[in-house]
TORFI-423124 format. One record per residue (C-alpha): z, y, x; residue number from 1. Coordinates in steps of 0.2 Angstrom, whole numbers, plus 5000, padded with zeros to 4 digits. Layout:
<nupas>
<nupa Z="Z" Y="Y" X="X" mike="NUM"/>
...
</nupas>
This chain:
<nupas>
<nupa Z="4708" Y="5679" X="5047" mike="1"/>
<nupa Z="4718" Y="5665" X="5055" mike="2"/>
<nupa Z="4735" Y="5665" X="5063" mike="3"/>
<nupa Z="4732" Y="5653" X="5078" mike="4"/>
<nupa Z="4725" Y="5659" X="5094" mike="5"/>
<nupa Z="4715" Y="5654" X="5109" mike="6"/>
<nupa Z="4728" Y="5653" X="5124" mike="7"/>
<nupa Z="4726" Y="5670" X="5132" mike="8"/>
<nupa Z="4728" Y="5663" X="5150" mike="9"/>
<nupa Z="4713" Y="5652" X="5147" mike="10"/>
<nupa Z="4703" Y="5666" X="5138" mike="11"/>
<nupa Z="4706" Y="5678" X="5152" mike="12"/>
<nupa Z="4702" Y="5665" X="5166" mike="13"/>
<nupa Z="4685" Y="5664" X="5158" mike="14"/>
<nupa Z="4681" Y="5683" X="5158" mike="15"/>
<nupa Z="4675" Y="5684" X="5176" mike="16"/>
<nupa Z="4661" Y="5671" X="5174" mike="17"/>
<nupa Z="4657" Y="5676" X="5157" mike="18"/>
<nupa Z="4657" Y="5695" X="5160" mike="19"/>
<nupa Z="4667" Y="5698" X="5144" mike="20"/>
<nupa Z="4673" Y="5716" X="5143" mike="21"/>
<nupa Z="4690" Y="5711" X="5136" mike="22"/>
<nupa Z="4701" Y="5696" X="5132" mike="23"/>
<nupa Z="4707" Y="5691" X="5114" mike="24"/>
<nupa Z="4722" Y="5701" X="5108" mike="25"/>
<nupa Z="4726" Y="5686" X="5097" mike="26"/>
<nupa Z="4722" Y="5679" X="5080" mike="27"/>
<nupa Z="4708" Y="5668" X="5086" mike="28"/>
<nupa Z="4707" Y="5649" X="5081" mike="29"/>
<nupa Z="4696" Y="5635" X="5078" mike="30"/>
<nupa Z="4682" Y="5639" X="5065" mike="31"/>
<nupa Z="4679" Y="5630" X="5049" mike="32"/>
<nupa Z="4662" Y="5621" X="5047" mike="33"/>
<nupa Z="4650" Y="5611" X="5037" mike="34"/>
<nupa Z="4639" Y="5597" X="5042" mike="35"/>
<nupa Z="4627" Y="5599" X="5056" mike="36"/>
<nupa Z="4613" Y="5588" X="5064" mike="37"/>
<nupa Z="4619" Y="5574" X="5075" mike="38"/>
<nupa Z="4637" Y="5576" X="5069" mike="39"/>
<nupa Z="4637" Y="5577" X="5050" mike="40"/>
<nupa Z="4635" Y="5559" X="5044" mike="41"/>
<nupa Z="4649" Y="5550" X="5052" mike="42"/>
<nupa Z="4638" Y="5539" X="5063" mike="43"/>
<nupa Z="4636" Y="5540" X="5082" mike="44"/>
<nupa Z="4619" Y="5547" X="5087" mike="45"/>
<nupa Z="4610" Y="5547" X="5104" mike="46"/>
<nupa Z="4610" Y="5563" X="5113" mike="47"/>
<nupa Z="4595" Y="5571" X="5123" mike="48"/>
<nupa Z="4594" Y="5569" X="5141" mike="49"/>
<nupa Z="4591" Y="5583" X="5153" mike="50"/>
<nupa Z="4572" Y="5580" X="5153" mike="51"/>
<nupa Z="4572" Y="5580" X="5134" mike="52"/>
<nupa Z="4571" Y="5561" X="5131" mike="53"/>
<nupa Z="4584" Y="5551" X="5121" mike="54"/>
<nupa Z="4598" Y="5544" X="5131" mike="55"/>
<nupa Z="4609" Y="5528" X="5127" mike="56"/>
<nupa Z="4624" Y="5539" X="5126" mike="57"/>
<nupa Z="4632" Y="5539" X="5108" mike="58"/>
<nupa Z="4639" Y="5555" X="5101" mike="59"/>
<nupa Z="4657" Y="5553" X="5093" mike="60"/>
<nupa Z="4657" Y="5552" X="5074" mike="61"/>
<nupa Z="4664" Y="5568" X="5066" mike="62"/>
<nupa Z="4669" Y="5572" X="5048" mike="63"/>
<nupa Z="4677" Y="5586" X="5039" mike="64"/>
<nupa Z="4685" Y="5589" X="5022" mike="65"/>
<nupa Z="4674" Y="5597" X="5009" mike="66"/>
<nupa Z="4684" Y="5613" X="5009" mike="67"/>
<nupa Z="4679" Y="5617" X="5027" mike="68"/>
<nupa Z="4662" Y="5625" X="5029" mike="69"/>
<nupa Z="4651" Y="5633" X="5042" mike="70"/>
<nupa Z="4636" Y="5645" X="5039" mike="71"/>
<nupa Z="4624" Y="5647" X="5054" mike="72"/>
<nupa Z="4612" Y="5661" X="5054" mike="73"/>
<nupa Z="4597" Y="5661" X="5067" mike="74"/>
<nupa Z="4604" Y="5647" X="5077" mike="75"/>
<nupa Z="4587" Y="5641" X="5082" mike="76"/>
<nupa Z="4575" Y="5642" X="5097" mike="77"/>
<nupa Z="4558" Y="5637" X="5101" mike="78"/>
<nupa Z="4563" Y="5632" X="5119" mike="79"/>
<nupa Z="4569" Y="5614" X="5119" mike="80"/>
<nupa Z="4583" Y="5617" X="5131" mike="81"/>
<nupa Z="4590" Y="5632" X="5122" mike="82"/>
<nupa Z="4589" Y="5623" X="5105" mike="83"/>
<nupa Z="4599" Y="5608" X="5112" mike="84"/>
<nupa Z="4612" Y="5620" X="5119" mike="85"/>
<nupa Z="4614" Y="5628" X="5102" mike="86"/>
<nupa Z="4615" Y="5612" X="5093" mike="87"/>
<nupa Z="4629" Y="5606" X="5105" mike="88"/>
<nupa Z="4638" Y="5622" X="5103" mike="89"/>
<nupa Z="4638" Y="5619" X="5084" mike="90"/>
<nupa Z="4644" Y="5601" X="5087" mike="91"/>
<nupa Z="4658" Y="5608" X="5098" mike="92"/>
<nupa Z="4664" Y="5619" X="5084" mike="93"/>
<nupa Z="4662" Y="5605" X="5072" mike="94"/>
<nupa Z="4672" Y="5593" X="5083" mike="95"/>
<nupa Z="4686" Y="5606" X="5085" mike="96"/>
<nupa Z="4688" Y="5608" X="5067" mike="97"/>
<nupa Z="4688" Y="5589" X="5064" mike="98"/>
<nupa Z="4702" Y="5587" X="5076" mike="99"/>
<nupa Z="4712" Y="5601" X="5068" mike="100"/>
<nupa Z="4709" Y="5595" X="5050" mike="101"/>
<nupa Z="4712" Y="5577" X="5055" mike="102"/>
<nupa Z="4727" Y="5581" X="5065" mike="103"/>
<nupa Z="4719" Y="5571" X="5079" mike="104"/>
<nupa Z="4725" Y="5578" X="5096" mike="105"/>
<nupa Z="4717" Y="5563" X="5105" mike="106"/>
<nupa Z="4700" Y="5566" X="5097" mike="107"/>
<nupa Z="4686" Y="5558" X="5108" mike="108"/>
<nupa Z="4674" Y="5572" X="5103" mike="109"/>
<nupa Z="4684" Y="5586" X="5112" mike="110"/>
<nupa Z="4681" Y="5580" X="5130" mike="111"/>
<nupa Z="4664" Y="5575" X="5124" mike="112"/>
<nupa Z="4659" Y="5593" X="5120" mike="113"/>
<nupa Z="4672" Y="5603" X="5131" mike="114"/>
<nupa Z="4675" Y="5603" X="5150" mike="115"/>
<nupa Z="4685" Y="5613" X="5163" mike="116"/>
<nupa Z="4695" Y="5628" X="5157" mike="117"/>
<nupa Z="4688" Y="5627" X="5140" mike="118"/>
<nupa Z="4694" Y="5609" X="5138" mike="119"/>
<nupa Z="4712" Y="5614" X="5142" mike="120"/>
<nupa Z="4711" Y="5628" X="5130" mike="121"/>
<nupa Z="4704" Y="5617" X="5116" mike="122"/>
<nupa Z="4718" Y="5605" X="5118" mike="123"/>
<nupa Z="4731" Y="5618" X="5117" mike="124"/>
<nupa Z="4723" Y="5626" X="5102" mike="125"/>
<nupa Z="4722" Y="5610" X="5092" mike="126"/>
<nupa Z="4740" Y="5606" X="5097" mike="127"/>
<nupa Z="4746" Y="5622" X="5091" mike="128"/>
<nupa Z="4740" Y="5618" X="5073" mike="129"/>
<nupa Z="4747" Y="5600" X="5074" mike="130"/>
<nupa Z="4764" Y="5606" X="5080" mike="131"/>
<nupa Z="4765" Y="5619" X="5067" mike="132"/>
<nupa Z="4759" Y="5607" X="5054" mike="133"/>
<nupa Z="4745" Y="5619" X="5049" mike="134"/>
<nupa Z="4726" Y="5615" X="5045" mike="135"/>
<nupa Z="4711" Y="5626" X="5041" mike="136"/>
<nupa Z="4701" Y="5630" X="5025" mike="137"/>
<nupa Z="4687" Y="5641" X="5019" mike="138"/>
<nupa Z="4670" Y="5647" X="5026" mike="139"/>
<nupa Z="4666" Y="5654" X="5043" mike="140"/>
<nupa Z="4649" Y="5663" X="5046" mike="141"/>
<nupa Z="4641" Y="5661" X="5063" mike="142"/>
<nupa Z="4628" Y="5674" X="5068" mike="143"/>
<nupa Z="4619" Y="5684" X="5081" mike="144"/>
<nupa Z="4619" Y="5670" X="5094" mike="145"/>
<nupa Z="4612" Y="5675" X="5111" mike="146"/>
<nupa Z="4608" Y="5664" X="5126" mike="147"/>
<nupa Z="4607" Y="5669" X="5144" mike="148"/>
<nupa Z="4600" Y="5656" X="5157" mike="149"/>
<nupa Z="4611" Y="5655" X="5173" mike="150"/>
<nupa Z="4602" Y="5640" X="5180" mike="151"/>
<nupa Z="4592" Y="5625" X="5175" mike="152"/>
<nupa Z="4608" Y="5616" X="5168" mike="153"/>
<nupa Z="4619" Y="5631" X="5164" mike="154"/>
<nupa Z="4618" Y="5645" X="5151" mike="155"/>
<nupa Z="4629" Y="5658" X="5143" mike="156"/>
<nupa Z="4631" Y="5659" X="5124" mike="157"/>
<nupa Z="4638" Y="5674" X="5115" mike="158"/>
<nupa Z="4640" Y="5674" X="5096" mike="159"/>
<nupa Z="4649" Y="5682" X="5082" mike="160"/>
<nupa Z="4660" Y="5674" X="5068" mike="161"/>
<nupa Z="4664" Y="5681" X="5051" mike="162"/>
<nupa Z="4681" Y="5674" X="5047" mike="163"/>
<nupa Z="4684" Y="5685" X="5031" mike="164"/>
<nupa Z="4683" Y="5669" X="5020" mike="165"/>
<nupa Z="4692" Y="5657" X="5033" mike="166"/>
<nupa Z="4710" Y="5654" X="5032" mike="167"/>
<nupa Z="4725" Y="5644" X="5039" mike="168"/>
<nupa Z="4734" Y="5632" X="5027" mike="169"/>
<nupa Z="4751" Y="5624" X="5027" mike="170"/>
<nupa Z="4749" Y="5605" X="5027" mike="171"/>
<nupa Z="4766" Y="5603" X="5018" mike="172"/>
<nupa Z="4765" Y="5616" X="5004" mike="173"/>
<nupa Z="4746" Y="5618" X="5003" mike="174"/>
<nupa Z="4749" Y="5637" X="5004" mike="175"/>
<nupa Z="4733" Y="5646" X="5010" mike="176"/>
<nupa Z="4737" Y="5661" X="5022" mike="177"/>
<nupa Z="4725" Y="5674" X="5015" mike="178"/>
<nupa Z="4725" Y="5691" X="5023" mike="179"/>
<nupa Z="4716" Y="5707" X="5020" mike="180"/>
<nupa Z="4698" Y="5709" X="5027" mike="181"/>
<nupa Z="4698" Y="5721" X="5042" mike="182"/>
<nupa Z="4689" Y="5723" X="5058" mike="183"/>
<nupa Z="4700" Y="5709" X="5065" mike="184"/>
<nupa Z="4691" Y="5697" X="5053" mike="185"/>
<nupa Z="4676" Y="5697" X="5065" mike="186"/>
<nupa Z="4676" Y="5689" X="5082" mike="187"/>
<nupa Z="4665" Y="5689" X="5097" mike="188"/>
<nupa Z="4664" Y="5673" X="5107" mike="189"/>
<nupa Z="4658" Y="5672" X="5125" mike="190"/>
<nupa Z="4655" Y="5655" X="5132" mike="191"/>
<nupa Z="4647" Y="5646" X="5147" mike="192"/>
<nupa Z="4639" Y="5629" X="5144" mike="193"/>
<nupa Z="4634" Y="5616" X="5157" mike="194"/>
<nupa Z="4623" Y="5602" X="5154" mike="195"/>
<nupa Z="4630" Y="5585" X="5161" mike="196"/>
<nupa Z="4621" Y="5570" X="5167" mike="197"/>
<nupa Z="4619" Y="5563" X="5150" mike="198"/>
<nupa Z="4611" Y="5578" X="5144" mike="199"/>
<nupa Z="4625" Y="5585" X="5134" mike="200"/>
<nupa Z="4628" Y="5604" X="5134" mike="201"/>
<nupa Z="4647" Y="5605" X="5137" mike="202"/>
<nupa Z="4657" Y="5621" X="5134" mike="203"/>
<nupa Z="4666" Y="5625" X="5151" mike="204"/>
<nupa Z="4672" Y="5643" X="5148" mike="205"/>
<nupa Z="4677" Y="5651" X="5132" mike="206"/>
<nupa Z="4684" Y="5668" X="5128" mike="207"/>
<nupa Z="4685" Y="5679" X="5113" mike="208"/>
<nupa Z="4688" Y="5696" X="5106" mike="209"/>
<nupa Z="4693" Y="5701" X="5089" mike="210"/>
<nupa Z="4686" Y="5717" X="5081" mike="211"/>
<nupa Z="4672" Y="5719" X="5094" mike="212"/>
<nupa Z="4660" Y="5732" X="5088" mike="213"/>
<nupa Z="4645" Y="5720" X="5091" mike="214"/>
<nupa Z="4652" Y="5709" X="5077" mike="215"/>
<nupa Z="4660" Y="5721" X="5065" mike="216"/>
<nupa Z="4649" Y="5727" X="5050" mike="217"/>
</nupas>
């Protein structure tokens, strides 16, 4: 479980649009991750346009230390638009972790994958780690993703995260903050994603709840 939190004001502001039953009570932070398609080789890659073709836009290069891992379960879809949204959600998580581990509060990948309220929240989230001189380590498991189509270029995405093997780490001492596994080690995320003119699915709203019954084993 992690000590840093999504700013509560931002999380609560998202609830009306996301139909989330409750805001986070604290303890949420960026998730640790491994390599993903389109963001795992350190090379910019073209993103898909709204009609599924390749655009000239280049995705920001993202890299992570070897001790930060992601496991994605069932993050696939036979629908091209849904698959693209899921991929960009992964890349958004990857970009957030890279900014935290790289102590990069000005990461170009953050405004690439975030917009609106979610962008403000991500900036505060990353700054919290940087100001406290903390980073992340360990493995997070992402499971049970569910997409809801709002409009052609707008979807809702909920998913669960198992943080029982993911931790904060003091940069100066290298000490890992390990805590006992409880229901609070499992987090429900509820997000809104909007596809921009370049075909990138950006996260515009993000809220979370620890210990939600939908995610706890």
